[in-house]
N, C-alpha and C positions, 0 to 999 in steps of 0.2 A: 457426512459433513466434509467439506473441503476447506483447507486453510491455505490461502494464497499469500506468499511472501514475495515482495519485490524489493530488491536492493538497488538504490540509485545513488550515484555520486555526481555532485553538481560543482560547477565552477563556483568559487566562494562568492563572487559577485551576484550569483543567481539564487542563493539559498532563500533570501527573504521573498523573492518573487515566487519561488516554488511553494513556500509556506502559505502565501496569500492564495495561490491557485488551488492548493489542496483545501484550504478553508472554504473556498467558494464552491467546491464540488462535493465535499464529503457527505453532506446530507442527501444529495441526489444519488450518490453511489449507495449509501446505506439504505435508501428507499427503493433501490432497483429490485425488481422481483427476484427472489432467491437469495438476496444478501441478508445475512444475519448481523453483521458487524464489520466496521472498517475503522482503522486507526493508523496514525502516522507516528513513527518512532524515529529518534535521532541517535546515532552512535555517539557514545560519550568517551570513547578512547581518545587519548591525546593524539592530535593530528588528523582526526577523522571527522571534524566538525561538519564536513560537507557530505557525509554519508547518512542517508535516510533509508528507512524501510517502511513499506506499507504492509499491513497485515489485514487481510479481509477473510471473513468466514462466509461460506456459501453452503446452501443445502445440498447442492449436487454439482457435478462437473458440467452438466448441461446448463445450469443456471449461470455458472462462471463463463461458459462459452457464449451464452446469449449476451451477457454484459460485454464481453470482449468484441462482439460483433456490432454493438450498439453505437449510435452516433455520440452518445455521452463519452464512451471510452475513446473513440477515435479522436474526438476534439480534445479531450483531456490529455491523452497520450501524445498527440502531436505537439501541443503546447509544452508539455513536460520534457519530452526528449530533446527539444531545442536548447534546454538549459543544462544538459549533461556535460560532464567532463570525462566520463568513461561510460562504456556500454552497461546498460542495466542487466541485472541477473534476476531470474524469477524461478520460484518453485511452487508447485501445487502439491500439497501434502495432506495427509489424513492423520488424525490423532490416534496414537496407539495407547498411551497411558498418561495419566496426570495425577498430581497430588495437590491438595489445597490445605491451607491453614487459616485460622482466623487472626493470625498475627500475634497471639499471646504467648507463643513458645519462646 
């Protein structure tokens, strides 16, 4: 399992446009072969309202690479990067350990 994290910082005027763009493609990304999950996160720290992260989970590196070579990715990334105020950062990771709770603690 591969967990892909991408940190993106946008011009303030472009955040709503990015959210609309993500909304329009998220189901197609999630349906891409090898994708298990995709989500959009927004940083809540004061002064960082323009910082977003995507987190996607892939069955394998080859699945992620196939997506990154796809027309869907190329079109989405082209539209997204035009909205940036800083260079994006990305990490491909694998899960080492986790803990869960039912929230009753």
